[in-house]
N, C-alpha and C positions, 0 to 999 in steps of 0.2 A: 394402464392408468399408476402410478407411482405410489407402493405401499412403501416403500423406505424410507421416504421423510418423517422428521420427527418436527414440530409444530407444538412449541406450549409457552406458556407465559411463564415466566421465571419466578422465584416465590415472593420477591417485592412487587410483585403483581404489574407493574410498569414496563417492565422489558419484554420484549418476543424473544426467543429461540428457538432458531431454524437450522436444522441439520439435514444432512444428507451426505452419506460417504465422505470424502475429503471437504465438502464444505461445513464449515461452522458459523452463523453469525448473530448478532446480538442485535437487534434493532430495538429502537426507541423512539417513541411517535411522543408531541405534546400539542395541547391542544382539548375542544370540547369531547368528553368522553365518547360520543358516536362519531365523532371524526376519527379518532384515535382507534375507536374498532373497525371502521372501516377501510381505514390505511391499514390496519393489522390483517385484515381479510383481504386485502389485494395483494400483501407482501404472500401471503401464504398459498396463496392462488396463482401468481408466479414463479415461486418457488419451487415448486414440486415438478416443474416442467424444466428446470433450467439444466441439470446436472444430465439427464437423457439428451438435452440439445447439443448438449455440449460435448458429448462424446459419440454423436454421428459424425461430425468433423474433428476429430482429436487426431489422429493422423494428420490433419492441414496443420492445426495448429499450434504440432509438436515441431514444426518444419520454420528454419530460417526465412521472417518475411523478406519480399522482394517486392517490388513496385513494380514488376512485372507478370507475377502470379494473380490468379484471378482471386477475389473477395468471396471470403466465407458465407453461408446466407442466413444462419442465425443472426440474434438481433445481440446476445453477448461477446459472441465468435467477431462479429462487426465491430464492437466497441472495443475490443482487444487489440485488434488489428490497427485501428484509425490510431491506439495508442503508440503503439510501436512502429508505427511505421516512421515516423522522423529520422528513426535512430538507423532504419533499415540498410541504408546507404554505404554507414560507416563502422558500425558494430554488428557481431553476431548476436543478434534476438530474434525469438521466437513468439506469437501470439500470446502465451503461456507465461509470457514475463509482468504482463498486464491483468490476469485472471482474478484474482483477488479482488482488485480495484473494480474492474468490468462489471462482477456481479454483484459488488455491492451497490453500483448505478443504479444498473435496471432493478433492483428490488428498492431503491427509492425512486423510482422513477416512477414505480407502480404505485407506491404509496400517494406520492407529490399528485397522480393522476388521478386518486380517486377519492382524495379528502383534502378538506384546507385544513392546513398545518400552521403553527405557529414556528414548530421548528422539529426535527427529526433526525437520525445519523442511524447510518448501516455502518456494524463495525465487520468487517470479516477477518480475523486473527488479526487485527490493527492496521490493518487498510479499511479507510474509512469516509465515506461518501454523506457528505452533509445537507441538510435544507435550511435554510434560515428565512424567515420571511421578514419585513421592515420592521427595524430598529431591536431585532433580534440578537442576544450571543450566544455564543459557545466558547466555553473556556476548555484548552486543549491542552496537556500533560506531553512532556517530552523525555525521554527515557534515554539512559544512557546504554543499557545494555537490554535486550529483547528477551533472554532466557531471564533473567531475576530484575524483575521491574524495578526501577528506581528513575524518580523524578529529579531533574537536574533544574525543572524550570517550567511555568507555563505562559500561554500566551492566548489571549482574547480575542477571539476573531466575532466580527459585526457582520452586519447586513452589506453593510458598504465594503466591506473587503471581498475581493476578486474570490478568495479561497472557497472550496467548498469538495476539497479531496486531500486526505493524506496518509501518506503511506512510508512504510519502512521497510529497508533491506539491510543485510549485512550476512555475514557470517557466520555469528550466533544463532540467527532467525531460524524461522520455519523453513525456508528454501535456501539452497545451494547458490553459493558466491562465489565470483572468481578474484575476489579481493578479498583486505583484509580489516573492512571496517567494522565494529562491532555493530553500529547501528546508526545509518542514514534516514535521517527521517525528512521527507521531502511536504512542503504544503502547493496545492495549486488548485486549477479553477474545477479540475474535477479527480474522482479516484483514479479512476484506470490511469489516466496523465500521469496523475502522483507517482503510481506503482509502477509502469516502464520506468520514467527517470531516476526512482531509486533505486533500481536494480543497475541503471546505466552509472550512476556516481558512485554506486558501492563498489562496484567493479573497478572505477579507477583509483581508490583510495586502497594501492599496491607498493609493495618494492618487490618487483617482480624477481623471480630464482630467489630470493633471500633465504638463506637457511636456517633463519628460525620460525618458517611457514611450512608447516606441513597441507600440501595439497594431494588429490588421490582422486583419479577419473571418474566422472557424477555417474557413469555407468555401472561401476562396483558398488557403489550405493542404494543404485536404484536403476535397473533394468529399462525400466520407461522414460526415464526422463529424456528431455528435449534438450539437454545439454551434450549428449552423448558422451565420448572420450577427455572431453574438456576439465582439465585440472580445479577442483573445487577446495576451498579451505576447509580445513578441519582443525586446525589447531594453531596458535600462533603465540610461541614463546614471548619472551620479554625483550622487548627493543628498547636500543636508548633513545634519547630525546629526540634527537635527530632525525632519528630513523621515523618517529611518531611524525613529527612533525615535516618531516618530507612526505610522507604519504597519504598525511590530511592534506598538504597544499597541490597533491595531484588531484586530489576528488574535486577540493575549492575551485579549483580552475575549471574543471569540468562544470560544475555547478553552475559557476559564473557566464559559462557560454550557453548554459541550457535559460538561465533566465535572460540574460541580454535578447535571445530568439522569442523571447514569451511562451515558452514549452512549461516554465516553474516560475512559483514566486519567491519562496525562499526554503533552504534546506537547514539542517543541524546533523551537522557528522563528529561520529565519538570514535575516540580510540587510544585503550588503556590510559582512560581519564582524562585523555585531554579532549577539548570540543573546539570546534569552529561551526561558526553561523554567518552564512550567505546570505543576501537576498533581503528584500525591501519588505517584507512584513517581520521576521522574527528579529531583524536589526531594530527596529521599534516597538515590538512588542513584548518580547523574549524576556520576562520577571525571572528571576536565579532560584527564589525560593518559592517553591511551591505553597498555594494557599490550600486550607483546608475544606474546601469545597468540593460538592460531586463534581469531577473532571469525567472528560475523556481522556483514560490514559490508553495509548497505542503501542505495540508491544513488535 
């Protein structure tokens, strides 16, 4: 039995906090009290099994994804692998690129399967899985920098929208990045899909070998990283306006390709105060000035 996991209601009485090692989730469900209780019970029961389940296949999950390899056995590991597989032939990517989104999806699935909810979300460090019943909406916040969250706009997602997953990547975030984007926030059909795409797009926002960018082998920062000796960004000095535009344009091109083939719905990219938006959802729904309501703010 897992005795490490911590499961508790937050002080507001509405949200559930689940913590186990590197996994830290904030969960909120909406509906009748008994349904919320059932959803939270299911979330807790599934949560205590996830980290140990992932650890049994960790060596596989840290290896570059390939169509020739056998698939993992665990449900979350299989979600991770499916999310990164579309990129395997063109990019270096491991299933770990989708771990946060896949965990969020798995917990949300357990909640929705156990209870009749109007709305729910699972926020895994800024990678968010959403549930919206008919006629329901969520307001989501877009941040410029995950290390010091500041909203540059909001978007209202309705039950008619296909978006059910949000993920953010960038060199200032909690994970390593090969690119120089401050933040790349992706809206997709699922959180695991958004997570993988955010990694790919953030890596493509780059100025290769530019002297203003400080990079270091990932293994020097974390001996267990799946990135090995690949150079990850540690600092980006002030860039010229032209250089910022050049780096963001590279990211937008990648994002537009992914949107065209249906892997993502929208993306917001930020670098040194400049913002670019691509995709159908944000182009039509992004409101530049934040609204003073409870929102899902991802970092």
